[in-house]
C-alpha positions in Angstrom: 56.5 -31.6 7.2 52.8 -30.9 7.5 50.4 -33.1 5.6 48.5 -31.5 2.7 45.1 -30.1 3.7 43.2 -32.8 1.7 45.1 -35.5 3.6 44.3 -33.8 6.9 40.5 -34.0 6.1 40.9 -37.6 5.0 42.6 -38.5 8.2 39.8 -37.0 10.3 37.2 -38.9 8.2 39.1 -42.2 8.5 39.4 -41.8 12.2 35.7 -41.5 12.4 35.0 -44.5 10.1 37.5 -46.8 11.7 36.6 -45.8 15.2 39.9 -44.2 15.9 38.8 -41.2 17.9 42.1 -40.3 19.5 42.7 -36.6 19.5 46.4 -37.3 18.8 45.3 -38.8 15.5 42.7 -36.3 14.4 43.3 -33.0 16.3 44.3 -29.8 14.8 43.3 -30.6 11.2 45.4 -28.2 9.1 42.6 -27.3 6.7 40.4 -24.5 8.0 38.1 -22.7 5.7 36.8 -19.2 6.7 33.3 -20.7 7.1 34.5 -23.6 9.3 34.2 -23.6 13.1 35.0 -27.3 13.7 36.1 -27.3 17.4 33.5 -24.8 18.6 31.2 -26.3 21.3 28.1 -24.5 22.5 26.6 -25.3 25.9 22.9 -24.7 26.7 20.9 -25.1 29.9 17.5 -26.7 29.9 15.2 -24.2 31.7 11.4 -24.9 31.8 11.7 -27.0 28.6 13.8 -24.5 26.6 17.5 -24.5 25.9 19.3 -21.3 26.7 22.8 -20.6 25.5 25.4 -20.3 28.2 28.9 -20.3 26.8 31.2 -21.4 24.0 34.1 -23.7 24.4 36.6 -25.8 22.5 36.6 -29.5 21.6 39.9 -31.1 22.6 39.0 -34.8 22.5 35.9 -36.6 21.2 34.4 -36.6 24.7 36.1 -33.5 26.2 35.8 -29.8 25.8 37.5 -26.8 27.5 35.6 -23.8 28.8 36.1 -20.9 31.1 35.2 -22.0 34.7 33.1 -18.9 35.2 30.6 -20.3 32.7 29.5 -22.8 35.3 29.7 -20.7 38.4 27.0 -21.9 40.7 26.0 -24.7 38.4 25.2 -27.8 40.4 23.1 -29.7 37.9 25.2 -30.8 34.9 22.3 -33.1 33.9 20.4 -30.0 32.7 23.2 -29.0 30.3 23.4 -30.0 26.7 26.2 -29.4 24.1 26.0 -28.8 20.4 28.9 -29.3 17.9 29.2 -28.4 14.3 26.8 -25.5 14.9 27.1 -21.8 13.8 23.7 -20.3 14.8 23.2 -19.5 18.4 19.6 -20.9 18.7 19.3 -24.5 19.9 16.1 -24.8 17.8 17.8 -24.0 14.5 19.2 -27.4 13.4 22.1 -27.3 10.9 23.5 -30.0 8.6 26.2 -32.0 10.4 25.2 -30.7 13.9 25.7 -33.1 16.8 24.1 -33.0 20.2 25.6 -34.4 23.4 24.6 -34.3 27.0 27.0 -33.0 29.7 28.1 -35.8 32.0 30.6 -34.1 34.3 32.3 -30.7 34.8 35.7 -30.4 36.3 37.3 -27.3 37.8 40.4 -26.6 39.9 38.1 -26.5 43.0 41.1 -26.9 45.3 42.4 -23.5 44.3 41.3 -20.3 46.0 40.9 -17.7 43.3 40.0 -14.9 45.8 38.2 -12.9 43.1 41.2 -12.9 40.8 39.7 -15.2 38.0 42.8 -17.4 38.6 42.4 -21.0 37.4 39.5 -19.9 35.2 39.4 -23.1 33.2 37.0 -26.0 33.2 36.9 -29.5 31.5 33.5 -30.7 30.3 32.9 -34.4 29.7 30.1 -35.5 27.3 27.9 -38.5 27.8 29.4 -40.0 24.6 32.1 -39.3 22.1 31.5 -36.7 19.3 31.8 -38.1 15.8 34.9 -36.8 14.1 34.0 -35.5 10.7 35.2 -32.9 8.2 33.2 -30.2 10.2 33.7 -31.4 13.8 37.2 -32.1 15.0 39.2 -31.2 18.1 42.0 -28.8 18.7 45.3 -30.2 19.9 46.5 -29.6 23.5 50.2 -29.2 24.5 50.0 -31.4 27.5 53.8 -31.9 27.6 54.7 -28.2 27.4 56.6 -28.6 24.2 55.3 -25.5 22.4 57.2 -22.2 22.5 55.7 -19.8 25.1 53.4 -17.1 23.7 55.1 -13.8 22.9 54.0 -10.3 22.3 52.6 -10.1 18.7 51.8 -13.8 18.3 48.7 -14.3 16.2 45.8 -16.7 16.6 42.1 -17.0 15.9 38.9 -17.3 17.9 35.3 -18.1 17.3 32.4 -16.5 19.1 29.1 -14.5 19.0 30.5 -11.4 20.6 28.8 -8.0 20.2 30.4 -5.6 17.8 31.9 -2.6 19.6 29.4 0.2 20.2 26.4 -2.1 19.8 25.8 -3.5 23.2 22.2 -2.3 23.3 21.4 -4.4 20.2 20.1 -8.0 20.2 22.8 -10.6 20.8 24.4 -11.7 17.5 23.0 -14.9 16.1 25.7 -16.1 13.8 29.1 -17.4 14.8 32.1 -15.3 13.8 35.8 -15.7 13.4 38.4 -13.2 14.3 42.2 -12.9 14.2 43.6 -11.7 17.6 47.1 -11.0 18.8 49.0 -11.5 22.1 50.0 -8.2 23.7 52.1 -7.2 26.7 50.2 -8.1 29.9 50.7 -4.6 31.3 48.5 -3.2 28.5 45.6 -5.3 29.9 46.5 -4.3 33.4 46.3 -0.7 32.5 43.0 -0.6 30.7 41.0 -3.3 32.5 39.6 -2.0 35.8 41.5 -3.8 38.6 43.8 -5.3 36.0 46.7 -5.9 38.3 44.4 -8.2 40.3 43.8 -10.4 37.3 47.3 -10.4 35.9 48.3 -13.7 37.5 50.8 -16.4 36.6 48.3 -18.3 34.5 47.2 -15.4 32.3 48.2 -13.7 29.1 46.7 -10.7 27.3 45.2 -10.4 23.8 43.9 -7.5 21.7 41.1 -8.4 19.4 40.8 -4.9 17.9 37.5 -4.0 16.2 34.9 -6.6 15.2 35.7 -8.7 18.2 34.3 -12.1 18.8 35.2 -11.7 22.5 32.0 -10.0 23.4 30.0 -8.8 26.4 28.0 -11.8 27.7 29.7 -14.3 25.5 32.6 -16.5 26.6 33.8 -17.6 23.2 35.8 -20.6 22.2 39.5 -20.4 23.0 42.5 -18.8 21.4 43.9 -21.2 18.8 47.3 -21.0 17.1 48.9 -23.1 14.5 52.2 -25.0 15.1 53.7 -27.2 12.5 50.5 -27.3 10.5 48.2 -28.2 13.5 45.9 -26.0 15.5 46.5 -25.9 19.3 44.3 -24.5 22.0 46.5 -21.9 23.8 44.1 -19.9 25.9 40.6 -19.5 27.3 38.9 -16.0 27.6 38.7 -15.0 31.2 38.2 -11.4 32.1 38.0 -8.2 30.1 35.9 -5.0 29.7 33.0 -4.8 27.3 34.0 -1.5 25.7 37.6 -2.5 25.1 39.2 -5.1 22.9 41.6 -6.2 25.6 41.1 -9.5 27.4 43.0 -11.6 29.9 43.1 -15.3 28.9 43.8 -18.3 31.0 47.0 -20.0 29.7 46.0 -23.6 28.9 49.7 -24.7 29.1 49.7 -23.6 32.8 47.0 -26.2 33.5 48.3 -29.0 31.3 49.3 -31.3 34.2 45.8 -30.9 35.8 44.1 -31.5 32.5 46.1 -34.5 31.6 45.3 -36.3 34.9 41.6 -35.9 34.1 41.2 -36.6 30.4 43.7 -39.5 30.4 42.3 -41.3 33.5 
């Protein structure tokens, strides 16, 4: 039986106060207000003294977050990257209550895999220089490292956070405030049909979602992952990979398909 929402928040706070930062203890907190974005992580690059937003990702352990690998394509200097947690406004300079900053220590990708332009293995693990503090506004998603969750099916519902452009507004300034959207898994052939070269991207580690209008999966914005509840806890199920700016359809990298690789790194 899932714990009451108040107990879930108390558990996360106790983990912080007592130094118990295990994601197994604090992950997937069942209480989620519409104004909460607790697992969302923003990464910025320090360029000529200014921090520029790169991508959004998902906190999975106090020291680890999951991003799309394409966010770091060509990035050879992780020491220039910084992460922000508990933040809703895109600008690094706008400091919010409860916001936490961490430096990026290391970035891991499946570099031994040849993606051949197919966006296969489009997933990255980012390690911070120190643990994030688990609070009522910053806590990690759970990860199904043992493959125990039911595979995603057509129609399954989840949520995402991101700064994505609204449809038909790609000429406007980038959105500044974090948004939340409900999205649904759809048949992979639908993505294949509407995304240019879709059959090329429809690999074994992908699934397709339809965000409909008001998408948080926007042009120029790799948002935090697809999160779905199971037995009262939120799990990271996918990472946005490839789509088309004028459509609501996007291929996601299936996190479960990379569970073994992730486990070897975060548990080492």
